[in-house]
C-alpha positions in Angstrom: -77.3 -146.5 56.0 -77.8 -145.6 52.0 -76.7 -147.9 49.1 -74.8 -146.1 46.1 -77.3 -146.0 43.1 -74.1 -147.4 40.9 -75.4 -145.8 37.8 -73.8 -147.1 34.6 -71.0 -144.6 34.4 -71.9 -144.5 30.2 -74.9 -141.5 30.2 -75.5 -142.8 26.4 -73.8 -143.6 22.7 -73.4 -141.7 20.0 -72.7 -144.1 16.6 -71.8 -146.6 19.6 -69.2 -144.0 21.0 -70.3 -144.2 24.8 -70.5 -140.7 26.5 -69.2 -141.0 30.1 -71.0 -138.8 32.9 -67.2 -138.3 34.0 -66.6 -136.6 30.8 -69.8 -134.5 30.8 -69.3 -133.5 34.4 -66.1 -131.4 33.0 -68.8 -130.2 30.4 -70.6 -128.5 33.2 -67.7 -127.3 34.5 -66.6 -125.3 31.6 -70.1 -124.1 31.0 -70.6 -123.0 34.2 -66.8 -121.5 34.2 -68.5 -119.1 31.1 -71.9 -118.4 33.1 -70.3 -117.4 36.2 -67.7 -115.4 34.2 -70.5 -113.2 32.5 -72.1 -112.6 35.7 -68.9 -111.5 36.7 -68.9 -109.0 34.4 -71.8 -107.4 35.5 -69.7 -106.1 38.4 -68.2 -102.4 38.4 -65.2 -103.0 39.8 -64.6 -106.0 37.1 -66.2 -104.1 34.1 -64.0 -101.1 35.2 -60.4 -103.1 34.6 -61.5 -103.8 30.5 -63.1 -107.1 31.3 -65.4 -108.7 28.2 -67.1 -111.7 27.1 -64.3 -112.7 24.6 -61.9 -112.4 27.4 -63.7 -115.6 29.1 -63.9 -117.2 26.2 -60.4 -117.0 25.1 -59.4 -118.0 28.6 -61.8 -120.6 29.0 -59.3 -122.7 25.9 -56.4 -122.2 27.8 -58.1 -123.2 30.6 -59.3 -126.3 29.5 -55.6 -127.1 28.4 -54.7 -126.6 31.5 -57.1 -128.8 33.4 -56.6 -131.7 31.3 -53.0 -131.9 30.6 -52.1 -130.7 34.0 -55.0 -133.0 35.8 -53.6 -136.2 34.0 -49.8 -135.3 34.4 -50.6 -134.7 38.1 -52.1 -137.8 38.1 -49.6 -139.6 36.5 -46.4 -137.8 38.8 -48.3 -137.8 42.4 -50.1 -140.5 42.4 -49.4 -143.2 40.2 -45.8 -142.8 38.8 -44.8 -146.3 38.9 -48.2 -148.2 37.6 -48.0 -145.1 34.7 -44.2 -145.9 33.9 -45.4 -149.4 33.7 -48.5 -149.0 31.7 -47.5 -145.6 29.5 -49.9 -146.1 26.8 -52.8 -145.7 30.0 -51.3 -142.0 30.5 -53.8 -141.0 27.4 -56.8 -142.8 28.5 -58.1 -139.8 30.3 -61.7 -141.2 29.9 -61.0 -143.7 32.5 -60.5 -140.9 35.2 -57.5 -140.4 37.3 -57.2 -136.7 37.2 -55.5 -134.7 40.1 -57.1 -131.4 41.1 -53.6 -130.4 41.9 -51.9 -131.1 39.1 -54.6 -129.2 37.5 -54.7 -126.4 39.4 -50.9 -125.9 38.6 -51.7 -126.7 34.9 -54.5 -123.7 35.1 -51.8 -121.3 36.9 -49.3 -121.8 33.8 -52.0 -121.8 31.2 -53.5 -118.5 32.7 -50.1 -116.7 32.8 -49.5 -117.6 29.2 -53.2 -116.0 28.4 -52.1 -113.2 30.5 -49.1 -112.6 28.5 -50.6 -112.7 24.7 -53.7 -110.8 25.9 -51.8 -108.1 27.8 -53.8 -108.3 31.1 -52.2 -108.1 34.6 -51.5 -111.9 35.6 -52.7 -110.9 39.6 -56.0 -109.6 37.7 -56.7 -113.1 35.6 -56.2 -115.1 38.8 -58.8 -112.8 41.1 -61.3 -113.1 37.9 -61.1 -116.5 37.6 -61.0 -118.0 41.0 -64.6 -117.6 42.0 -65.5 -119.8 38.7 -63.6 -122.6 39.8 -65.3 -124.1 43.3 -68.1 -125.3 41.6 -66.5 -126.8 38.3 -64.7 -128.9 41.0 -67.8 -130.0 42.7 -69.1 -131.0 39.4 -65.9 -133.4 38.5 -66.3 -134.8 42.2 -70.2 -135.7 41.2 -69.0 -137.6 38.2 -66.4 -139.7 40.5 -69.3 -140.7 42.7 -71.1 -141.8 39.7 -68.3 -143.7 38.9 -67.8 -144.6 42.6 -64.6 -143.6 42.4 -62.9 -142.4 45.3 -64.3 -144.3 48.5 -64.5 -142.9 51.9 -63.0 -144.6 55.2 -65.1 -146.9 56.6 -68.1 -145.1 58.7 -70.5 -146.6 61.9 -73.2 -148.2 60.1 -75.4 -145.6 62.6 -74.2 -142.5 60.3 -77.3 -142.1 58.4 -75.7 -141.4 55.2 -73.1 -143.8 55.5 -73.2 -145.7 52.1 -72.9 -149.2 51.3 -70.4 -148.8 47.9 -69.6 -150.6 45.3 -66.9 -153.3 45.9 -66.4 -152.7 49.5 -67.5 -154.8 52.2 -68.3 -152.1 55.2 -70.1 -149.0 54.9 -67.9 -145.9 54.3 -68.4 -142.1 53.9 -69.4 -140.8 50.7 -66.2 -138.6 50.5 -67.1 -137.6 46.8 -70.2 -135.7 48.3 -68.2 -134.5 51.2 -65.9 -132.9 48.8 -68.1 -131.6 46.3 -70.5 -129.7 49.2 -67.4 -128.7 51.4 -64.4 -128.4 49.2 -66.9 -127.0 46.3 -70.1 -125.4 47.0 -68.8 -124.0 50.6 -65.8 -122.5 49.2 -67.5 -121.0 46.1 -70.1 -119.2 48.3 -67.5 -117.8 50.5 -65.1 -116.9 47.7 -68.3 -115.6 45.5 -69.8 -113.4 48.4 -66.1 -111.9 48.9 -65.2 -111.3 45.3 -68.3 -109.2 45.0 -66.4 -105.9 46.1 -63.6 -104.5 45.3 -60.4 -106.0 46.9 -56.6 -105.7 46.5 -54.6 -107.4 43.9 -54.4 -110.9 44.3 -56.4 -111.2 47.6 -59.5 -113.3 45.8 -57.1 -115.5 44.3 -55.1 -116.0 47.3 -58.5 -116.8 49.4 -59.5 -119.3 47.2 -56.1 -121.3 47.4 -56.4 -121.0 51.7 -60.1 -122.1 51.5 -59.7 -125.0 49.2 -56.4 -126.1 51.0 -58.1 -126.2 54.4 -61.2 -127.6 53.2 -59.3 -130.4 51.2 -57.6 -131.3 54.4 -60.6 -131.6 56.1 -62.3 -133.6 54.0 -59.3 -135.9 53.6 -59.7 -137.2 56.8 -63.2 -139.0 55.3 -61.6 -140.4 52.1 -59.5 -143.6 51.8 -56.1 -142.5 51.1 -54.1 -142.9 47.8 -51.2 -143.3 50.1 -49.9 -142.4 53.3 -46.9 -140.2 54.4 -45.3 -138.9 57.2 -44.8 -134.7 57.2 -43.4 -133.1 60.2 -43.5 -135.8 62.0 -47.4 -136.4 61.1 -48.7 -138.8 59.3 -51.0 -137.6 56.5 -52.4 -138.1 53.2 -51.4 -137.5 49.9 -54.4 -135.1 49.2 -53.3 -133.4 52.7 -49.5 -133.1 51.7 -50.3 -131.3 48.3 -52.9 -129.2 50.2 -50.5 -127.8 52.6 -48.4 -125.7 50.3 -51.7 -123.9 49.1 -52.6 -123.3 52.5 -49.5 -121.6 53.4 -49.1 -119.6 49.5 -52.5 -118.6 50.2 -51.7 -117.0 53.3 -48.7 -115.3 52.3 -50.4 -114.2 49.0 -53.3 -112.7 51.1 -51.1 -110.9 53.8 -48.9 -109.2 51.1 -52.0 -108.4 48.9 -53.5 -106.4 51.9 -49.9 -105.0 53.2 -49.0 -104.0 49.5 -52.5 -101.9 49.3 -51.9 -100.3 52.4 -48.5 -98.9 51.2 -49.9 -98.1 47.7 
């Protein structure tokens, strides 16, 4: 059994202003977006569509807004509506954590639609380009959650070698942020990066990401203490699983449409 290292959530201070590890993980996420994006520019089928480094930098600005605004609003509306309505000023305290992936996902989808219209790029090409750049950024965010000892897992057997004593918990739990960083983040990245290295029908890469992430998140949620439970089609599932179901459905439908459209084109 392991013990959570419980590090100081403040990485360092600048003129007594605290810089949190959670915020630095967002910086890591945005940095890897740029670096991986430049690697994708080397692929012949990507370069043939006219992508360049300026596009990546420009998309990053829109993406940051989508992640921050969408992620925070998603947290407010999906997970803590009653609380934030009673404490409205805390909506703006993003440094306390509380960012919803599904809200950030919606925010980025909207932000990229706005950018595509501005840049005159085909929207499906934009989604396909950025999809492989997302999973490792998500993994960085989950590492930030782990450092902040947020999102504790469900109770685990003490015999499990990686069961962890978590700050504030009386029993050993699953280190769910690590599970989600590895499965929802790293594993999804490896599969998607491999898939996106070759030309695929339009929207296939983005659709596969939605499908993979939705399935991965649905699985790893079984090891995480749920924010709350809901009844879905007669089955009790967590809020995170409920929000992942539409991603799976949209991913499957769009992937089928993508390949069928390619055959009839």
